[in-house]
N, CA, C and O atoms as a GROMACS GRO file, in nm:
protein
  380
    1MET      N    1   1.329  -3.468   2.000
    1MET     CA    2   1.341  -3.571   2.102
    1MET      C    3   1.236  -3.545   2.210
    1MET      O    4   1.225  -3.434   2.261
    2GLU      N    5   1.160  -3.647   2.244
    2GLU     CA    6   1.052  -3.631   2.342
    2GLU      C    7   1.108  -3.629   2.484
    2GLU      O    8   1.203  -3.700   2.517
    3ASN      N    9   1.048  -3.545   2.566
    3ASN     CA   10   1.081  -3.539   2.707
    3ASN      C   11   1.036  -3.668   2.774
    3ASN      O   12   0.921  -3.708   2.759
    4LYS      N   13   1.124  -3.733   2.846
    4LYS     CA   14   1.092  -3.861   2.911
    4LYS      C   15   1.057  -3.844   3.058
    4LYS      O   16   1.085  -3.932   3.140
    5SER      N   17   0.998  -3.733   3.092
    5SER     CA   18   0.953  -3.710   3.228
    5SER      C   19   0.838  -3.804   3.260
    5SER      O   20   0.775  -3.861   3.171
    6VAL      N   21   0.811  -3.820   3.387
    6VAL     CA   22   0.704  -3.907   3.434
    6VAL      C   23   0.576  -3.826   3.448
    6VAL      O   24   0.576  -3.716   3.503
    7TYR      N   25   0.466  -3.883   3.398
    7TYR     CA   26   0.334  -3.820   3.408
    7TYR      C   27   0.236  -3.918   3.470
    7TYR      O   28   0.247  -4.039   3.451
    8ILE      N   29   0.141  -3.864   3.543
    8ILE     CA   30   0.042  -3.945   3.612
    8ILE      C   31  -0.095  -3.914   3.553
    8ILE      O   32  -0.142  -3.800   3.558
    9ILE      N   33  -0.160  -4.015   3.497
    9ILE     CA   34  -0.299  -4.002   3.454
    9ILE      C   35  -0.382  -4.048   3.573
    9ILE      O   36  -0.352  -4.151   3.634
   10TYR      N   37  -0.484  -3.973   3.606
   10TYR     CA   38  -0.562  -4.010   3.723
   10TYR      C   39  -0.712  -3.988   3.701
   10TYR      O   40  -0.754  -3.906   3.620
   11ILE      N   41  -0.790  -4.064   3.776
   11ILE     CA   42  -0.935  -4.046   3.778
   11ILE      C   43  -0.976  -4.031   3.924
   11ILE      O   44  -0.946  -4.117   4.007
   12LEU      N   45  -1.044  -3.922   3.953
   12LEU     CA   46  -1.098  -3.895   4.085
   12LEU      C   47  -1.247  -3.924   4.083
   12LEU      O   48  -1.310  -3.917   3.977
   13SER      N   49  -1.302  -3.958   4.197
   13SER     CA   50  -1.444  -3.988   4.205
   13SER      C   51  -1.502  -3.937   4.335
   13SER      O   52  -1.433  -3.879   4.419
   14ASN      N   53  -1.633  -3.960   4.349
   14ASN     CA   54  -1.704  -3.926   4.472
   14ASN      C   55  -1.801  -4.040   4.506
   14ASN      O   56  -1.799  -4.144   4.441
   15SER      N   57  -1.883  -4.020   4.606
   15SER     CA   58  -1.974  -4.127   4.650
   15SER      C   59  -2.079  -4.161   4.544
   15SER      O   60  -2.134  -4.272   4.546
   16ALA      N   61  -2.108  -4.070   4.454
   16ALA     CA   62  -2.206  -4.095   4.347
   16ALA      C   63  -2.141  -4.160   4.224
   16ALA      O   64  -2.207  -4.180   4.122
   17LYS      N   65  -2.013  -4.193   4.234
   17LYS     CA   66  -1.935  -4.252   4.124
   17LYS      C   67  -1.931  -4.163   4.000
   17LYS      O   68  -1.921  -4.212   3.888
   18GLU      N   69  -1.938  -4.033   4.021
   18GLU     CA   70  -1.908  -3.938   3.914
   18GLU      C   71  -1.756  -3.930   3.910
   18GLU      O   72  -1.690  -3.959   4.010
   19PHE      N   73  -1.700  -3.890   3.798
   19PHE     CA   74  -1.555  -3.882   3.797
   19PHE      C   75  -1.500  -3.763   3.720
   19PHE      O   76  -1.566  -3.702   3.636
   20PHE      N   77  -1.375  -3.734   3.755
   20PHE     CA   78  -1.297  -3.626   3.695
   20PHE      C   79  -1.163  -3.687   3.655
   20PHE      O   80  -1.101  -3.756   3.735
   21MET      N   81  -1.119  -3.661   3.533
   21MET     CA   82  -0.993  -3.716   3.484
   21MET      C   83  -0.893  -3.604   3.463
   21MET      O   84  -0.929  -3.493   3.425
   22GLY      N   85  -0.767  -3.636   3.487
   22GLY     CA   86  -0.664  -3.536   3.467
   22GLY      C   87  -0.528  -3.599   3.448
   22GLY      O   88  -0.512  -3.721   3.450
   23ILE      N   89  -0.430  -3.512   3.432
   23ILE     CA   90  -0.292  -3.554   3.414
   23ILE      C   91  -0.204  -3.458   3.491
   23ILE      O   92  -0.234  -3.338   3.500
   24SER      N   93  -0.097  -3.509   3.547
   24SER     CA   94  -0.007  -3.425   3.624
   24SER      C   95   0.135  -3.479   3.613
   24SER      O   96   0.157  -3.600   3.600
   25ALA      N   97   0.231  -3.389   3.618
   25ALA     CA   98   0.372  -3.428   3.623
   25ALA      C   99   0.420  -3.432   3.767
   25ALA      O  100   0.536  -3.464   3.794
   26ASN      N  101   0.330  -3.400   3.859
   26ASN     CA  102   0.368  -3.393   4.000
   26ASN      C  103   0.252  -3.444   4.084
   26ASN      O  104   0.141  -3.391   4.075
   27GLU      N  105   0.278  -3.545   4.165
   27GLU     CA  106   0.170  -3.606   4.243
   27GLU      C  107   0.103  -3.507   4.338
   27GLU      O  108  -0.014  -3.524   4.373
   28SER      N  109   0.175  -3.404   4.381
   28SER     CA  110   0.114  -3.307   4.472
   28SER      C  111   0.019  -3.212   4.401
   28SER      O  112  -0.052  -3.136   4.466
   29GLN      N  113   0.016  -3.216   4.268
   29GLN     CA  114  -0.072  -3.128   4.192
   29GLN      C  115  -0.200  -3.198   4.145
   29GLN      O  116  -0.277  -3.140   4.069
   30ILE      N  117  -0.222  -3.320   4.189
   30ILE     CA  118  -0.348  -3.387   4.154
   30ILE      C  119  -0.462  -3.309   4.217
   30ILE      O  120  -0.457  -3.274   4.336
   31PHE      N  121  -0.561  -3.281   4.138
   31PHE     CA  122  -0.666  -3.186   4.173
   31PHE      C  123  -0.776  -3.249   4.258
   31PHE      O  124  -0.877  -3.295   4.206
   32PHE      N  125  -0.755  -3.250   4.390
   32PHE     CA  126  -0.858  -3.297   4.482
   32PHE      C  127  -0.941  -3.177   4.526
   32PHE      O  128  -0.888  -3.068   4.543
   33ASN      N  129  -1.070  -3.197   4.544
   33ASN     CA  130  -1.156  -3.091   4.596
   33ASN      C  131  -1.272  -3.154   4.672
   33ASN      O  132  -1.274  -3.276   4.691
   34LYS      N  133  -1.368  -3.074   4.715
   34LYS     CA  134  -1.480  -3.127   4.793
   34LYS      C  135  -1.566  -3.223   4.712
   34LYS      O  136  -1.621  -3.318   4.768
   35LYS      N  137  -1.579  -3.200   4.581
   35LYS     CA  138  -1.665  -3.286   4.500
   35LYS      C  139  -1.594  -3.416   4.460
   35LYS      O  140  -1.654  -3.523   4.466
   36PHE      N  141  -1.470  -3.407   4.420
   36PHE     CA  142  -1.395  -3.524   4.376
   36PHE      C  143  -1.276  -3.543   4.470
   36PHE      O  144  -1.171  -3.481   4.451
   37ASN      N  145  -1.293  -3.627   4.569
   37ASN     CA  146  -1.191  -3.637   4.674
   37ASN      C  147  -1.134  -3.778   4.690
   37ASN      O  148  -1.066  -3.807   4.788
   38LYS      N  149  -1.162  -3.864   4.594
   38LYS     CA  150  -1.120  -4.004   4.605
   38LYS      C  151  -1.046  -4.044   4.477
   38LYS      O  152  -1.102  -4.036   4.368
   39LEU      N  153  -0.921  -4.088   4.492
   39LEU     CA  154  -0.842  -4.136   4.379
   39LEU      C  155  -0.881  -4.280   4.352
   39LEU      O  156  -0.854  -4.367   4.435
   40VAL      N  157  -0.944  -4.308   4.237
   40VAL     CA  158  -0.990  -4.445   4.208
   40VAL      C  159  -0.911  -4.514   4.098
   40VAL      O  160  -0.921  -4.635   4.080
   41TYR      N  161  -0.831  -4.436   4.024
   41TYR     CA  162  -0.750  -4.496   3.917
   41TYR      C  163  -0.630  -4.405   3.893
   41TYR      O  164  -0.641  -4.282   3.897
   42TYR      N  165  -0.517  -4.467   3.869
   42TYR     CA  166  -0.400  -4.390   3.824
   42TYR      C  167  -0.312  -4.479   3.739
   42TYR      O  168  -0.312  -4.601   3.751
   43GLU      N  169  -0.237  -4.414   3.654
   43GLU     CA  170  -0.141  -4.483   3.570
   43GLU      C  171  -0.021  -4.392   3.553
   43GLU      O  172  -0.037  -4.273   3.525
   44ILE      N  173   0.097  -4.445   3.571
   44ILE     CA  174   0.219  -4.367   3.560
   44ILE      C  175   0.283  -4.400   3.426
   44ILE      O  176   0.310  -4.516   3.395
   45LEU      N  177   0.308  -4.297   3.347
   45LEU     CA  178   0.364  -4.315   3.213
   45LEU      C  179   0.487  -4.227   3.196
   45LEU      O  180   0.498  -4.120   3.257
   46THR      N  181   0.578  -4.272   3.114
   46THR     CA  182   0.698  -4.196   3.082
   46THR      C  183   0.679  -4.130   2.946
   46THR      O  184   0.650  -4.197   2.847
   47GLY      N  185   0.697  -3.999   2.943
   47GLY     CA  186   0.685  -3.925   2.818
   47GLY      C  187   0.554  -3.848   2.810
   47GLY      O  188   0.446  -3.903   2.826
   48LYS      N  189   0.567  -3.721   2.784
   48LYS     CA  190   0.451  -3.631   2.779
   48LYS      C  191   0.352  -3.671   2.670
   48LYS      O  192   0.232  -3.679   2.696
   49ARG      N  193   0.400  -3.696   2.550
   49ARG     CA  194   0.311  -3.731   2.439
   49ARG      C  195   0.235  -3.860   2.467
   49ARG      O  196   0.114  -3.868   2.443
   50LYS      N  197   0.305  -3.960   2.518
   50LYS     CA  198   0.242  -4.088   2.550
   50LYS      C  199   0.132  -4.070   2.655
   50LYS      O  200   0.024  -4.128   2.643
   51ALA      N  201   0.159  -3.990   2.757
   51ALA     CA  202   0.062  -3.967   2.863
   51ALA      C  203  -0.060  -3.892   2.812
   51ALA      O  204  -0.174  -3.930   2.843
   52PHE      N  205  -0.040  -3.786   2.735
   52PHE     CA  206  -0.153  -3.710   2.683
   52PHE      C  207  -0.235  -3.791   2.584
   52PHE      O  208  -0.358  -3.779   2.580
   53ASN      N  209  -0.169  -3.874   2.503
   53ASN     CA  210  -0.242  -3.960   2.410
   53ASN      C  211  -0.328  -4.061   2.486
   53ASN      O  212  -0.442  -4.087   2.448
   54LYS      N  213  -0.273  -4.118   2.592
   54LYS     CA  214  -0.349  -4.216   2.672
   54LYS      C  215  -0.469  -4.150   2.739
   54LYS      O  216  -0.578  -4.207   2.739
   55LEU      N  217  -0.449  -4.031   2.795
   55LEU     CA  218  -0.561  -3.960   2.859
   55LEU      C  219  -0.668  -3.927   2.757
   55LEU      O  220  -0.787  -3.942   2.784
   56SER      N  221  -0.628  -3.882   2.640
   56SER     CA  222  -0.724  -3.850   2.534
   56SER      C  223  -0.804  -3.974   2.495
   56SER      O  224  -0.925  -3.967   2.474
   57LYS      N  225  -0.737  -4.087   2.486
   57LYS     CA  226  -0.804  -4.213   2.452
   57LYS      C  227  -0.908  -4.249   2.558
   57LYS      O  228  -1.020  -4.289   2.526
   58ILE      N  229  -0.871  -4.235   2.685
   58ILE     CA  230  -0.964  -4.265   2.794
   58ILE      C  231  -1.083  -4.171   2.789
   58ILE      O  232  -1.198  -4.215   2.804
   59LYS      N  233  -1.058  -4.043   2.769
   59LYS     CA  234  -1.166  -3.944   2.768
   59LYS      C  235  -1.265  -3.965   2.654
   59LYS      O  236  -1.381  -3.925   2.664
   60ARG      N  237  -1.220  -4.027   2.546
   60ARG     CA  238  -1.311  -4.053   2.433
   60ARG      C  239  -1.404  -4.172   2.458
   60ARG      O  240  -1.500  -4.192   2.384
   61GLN      N  241  -1.376  -4.249   2.561
   61GLN     CA  242  -1.455  -4.367   2.590
   61GLN      C  243  -1.588  -4.330   2.656
   61GLN      O  244  -1.603  -4.222   2.713
   62SER      N  245  -1.683  -4.420   2.646
   62SER     CA  246  -1.812  -4.400   2.713
   62SER      C  247  -1.794  -4.415   2.864
   62SER      O  248  -1.695  -4.470   2.912
   63ARG      N  249  -1.892  -4.364   2.936
   63ARG     CA  250  -1.890  -4.374   3.082
   63ARG      C  251  -1.878  -4.519   3.127
   63ARG      O  252  -1.805  -4.549   3.222
   64SER      N  253  -1.951  -4.610   3.061
   64SER     CA  254  -1.948  -4.751   3.101
   64SER      C  255  -1.809  -4.812   3.078
   64SER      O  256  -1.766  -4.896   3.158
   65VAL      N  257  -1.740  -4.774   2.974
   65VAL     CA  258  -1.606  -4.826   2.948
   65VAL      C  259  -1.507  -4.771   3.051
   65VAL      O  260  -1.417  -4.843   3.096
   66ILE      N  261  -1.523  -4.646   3.089
   66ILE     CA  262  -1.436  -4.587   3.191
   66ILE      C  263  -1.460  -4.656   3.325
   66ILE      O  264  -1.365  -4.682   3.399
   67LYS      N  265  -1.585  -4.686   3.356
   67LYS     CA  266  -1.615  -4.759   3.480
   67LYS      C  267  -1.547  -4.897   3.478
   67LYS      O  268  -1.493  -4.940   3.579
   68LEU      N  269  -1.550  -4.964   3.364
   68LEU     CA  270  -1.483  -5.094   3.353
   68LEU      C  271  -1.333  -5.081   3.374
   68LEU      O  272  -1.272  -5.166   3.438
   69LEU      N  273  -1.273  -4.974   3.320
   69LEU     CA  274  -1.130  -4.949   3.340
   69LEU      C  275  -1.100  -4.935   3.489
   69LEU      O  276  -1.006  -4.996   3.540
   70ILE      N  277  -1.179  -4.855   3.557
   70ILE     CA  278  -1.160  -4.836   3.702
   70ILE      C  279  -1.176  -4.969   3.774
   70ILE      O  280  -1.091  -5.007   3.855
   71GLU      N  281  -1.285  -5.039   3.746
   71GLU     CA  282  -1.318  -5.162   3.818
   71GLU      C  283  -1.224  -5.278   3.785
   71GLU      O  284  -1.216  -5.374   3.863
   72SER      N  285  -1.154  -5.272   3.673
   72SER     CA  286  -1.058  -5.378   3.642
   72SER      C  287  -0.940  -5.377   3.739
   72SER      O  288  -0.879  -5.481   3.763
   73ASN      N  289  -0.908  -5.261   3.794
   73ASN     CA  290  -0.799  -5.249   3.890
   73ASN      C  291  -0.846  -5.219   4.032
   73ASN      O  292  -0.773  -5.240   4.129
   74ASN      N  293  -0.968  -5.170   4.043
   74ASN     CA  294  -1.019  -5.124   4.172
   74ASN      C  295  -1.170  -5.153   4.180
   74ASN      O  296  -1.250  -5.061   4.176
   75PRO      N  297  -1.208  -5.281   4.191
   75PRO     CA  298  -1.350  -5.319   4.184
   75PRO      C  299  -1.439  -5.257   4.291
   75PRO      O  300  -1.559  -5.241   4.270
   76GLU      N  301  -1.382  -5.222   4.405
   76GLU     CA  302  -1.460  -5.164   4.514
   76GLU      C  303  -1.459  -5.011   4.514
   76GLU      O  304  -1.515  -4.949   4.604
   77TRP      N  305  -1.396  -4.952   4.416
   77TRP     CA  306  -1.382  -4.806   4.408
   77TRP      C  307  -1.321  -4.750   4.537
   77TRP      O  308  -1.364  -4.645   4.586
   78GLN      N  309  -1.222  -4.819   4.590
   78GLN     CA  310  -1.154  -4.772   4.711
   78GLN      C  311  -1.068  -4.651   4.679
   78GLN      O  312  -1.025  -4.631   4.565
   79ASP      N  313  -1.043  -4.571   4.780
   79ASP     CA  314  -0.954  -4.456   4.765
   79ASP      C  315  -0.810  -4.508   4.760
   79ASP      O  316  -0.764  -4.572   4.853
   80LEU      N  317  -0.741  -4.479   4.652
   80LEU     CA  318  -0.606  -4.530   4.630
   80LEU      C  319  -0.497  -4.431   4.670
   80LEU      O  320  -0.380  -4.454   4.640
   81LYS      N  321  -0.533  -4.322   4.735
   81LYS     CA  322  -0.432  -4.219   4.769
   81LYS      C  323  -0.314  -4.278   4.844
   81LYS      O  324  -0.199  -4.252   4.809
   82ASN      N  325  -0.340  -4.357   4.949
   82ASN     CA  326  -0.231  -4.413   5.028
   82ASN      C  327  -0.149  -4.513   4.949
   82ASN      O  328  -0.026  -4.513   4.957
   83ILE      N  329  -0.214  -4.598   4.874
   83ILE     CA  330  -0.143  -4.696   4.791
   83ILE      C  331  -0.059  -4.624   4.685
   83ILE      O  332   0.055  -4.662   4.660
   84PHE      N  333  -0.117  -4.523   4.625
   84PHE     CA  334  -0.046  -4.444   4.524
   84PHE      C  335   0.080  -4.384   4.583
   84PHE      O  336   0.187  -4.393   4.523
   85THR      N  337   0.069  -4.322   4.699
   85THR     CA  338   0.184  -4.258   4.762
   85THR      C  339   0.291  -4.361   4.796
   85THR      O  340   0.409  -4.335   4.774
   86GLU      N  341   0.251  -4.476   4.849
   86GLU     CA  342   0.346  -4.581   4.885
   86GLU      C  343   0.416  -4.638   4.763
   86GLU      O  344   0.536  -4.669   4.769
   87ASN      N  345   0.344  -4.652   4.652
   87ASN     CA  346   0.398  -4.717   4.533
   87ASN      C  347   0.462  -4.622   4.433
   87ASN      O  348   0.525  -4.667   4.338
   88LEU      N  349   0.448  -4.493   4.452
   88LEU     CA  350   0.497  -4.397   4.354
   88LEU      C  351   0.644  -4.414   4.325
   88LEU      O  352   0.684  -4.421   4.208
   89PHE      N  353   0.725  -4.422   4.426
   89PHE     CA  354   0.870  -4.434   4.408
   89PHE      C  355   0.903  -4.560   4.330
   89PHE      O  356   0.981  -4.555   4.235
   90THR      N  357   0.845  -4.672   4.369
   90THR     CA  358   0.871  -4.800   4.302
   90THR      C  359   0.823  -4.797   4.157
   90THR      O  360   0.896  -4.840   4.067
   91ASP      N  361   0.700  -4.746   4.132
   91ASP     CA  362   0.645  -4.741   3.998
   91ASP      C  363   0.728  -4.655   3.904
   91ASP      O  364   0.752  -4.693   3.789
   92VAL      N  365   0.772  -4.541   3.952
   92VAL     CA  366   0.848  -4.448   3.868
   92VAL      C  367   0.980  -4.511   3.826
   92VAL      O  368   1.019  -4.498   3.710
   93PHE      N  369   1.049  -4.577   3.916
   93PHE     CA  370   1.181  -4.628   3.884
   93PHE      C  371   1.180  -4.768   3.825
   93PHE      O  372   1.286  -4.821   3.791
   94SER      N  373   1.063  -4.829   3.810
   94SER     CA  374   1.056  -4.960   3.746
   94SER      C  375   1.026  -4.947   3.597
   94SER      O  376   1.023  -5.048   3.526
   95GLN      N  377   1.003  -4.825   3.548
   95GLN     CA  378   0.969  -4.804   3.406
   95GLN      C  379   1.092  -4.817   3.319
   95GLN      O  380   1.083  -4.802   3.197
   0.00000   0.00000   0.00000
């Protein structure tokens, strides 16, 4: 039986639009640092296997496809940290 915990797939970026992708079961463990300090994409998924499969699928994509994924939800590459924090509770319990 698969664990139905909540996982967050995220993409961090910087001013040069370079990015770092990761996964976390805890929003406080998202890996921000001096180089990648802007949350530009996130997706909340239920189930460890589903989340890791989705992240693997994203990572296999070309840079241009990943940019399209980001821009489909965040065309201005705005920092979504505040929106993410505000919506986390609602997103988790609407699944």
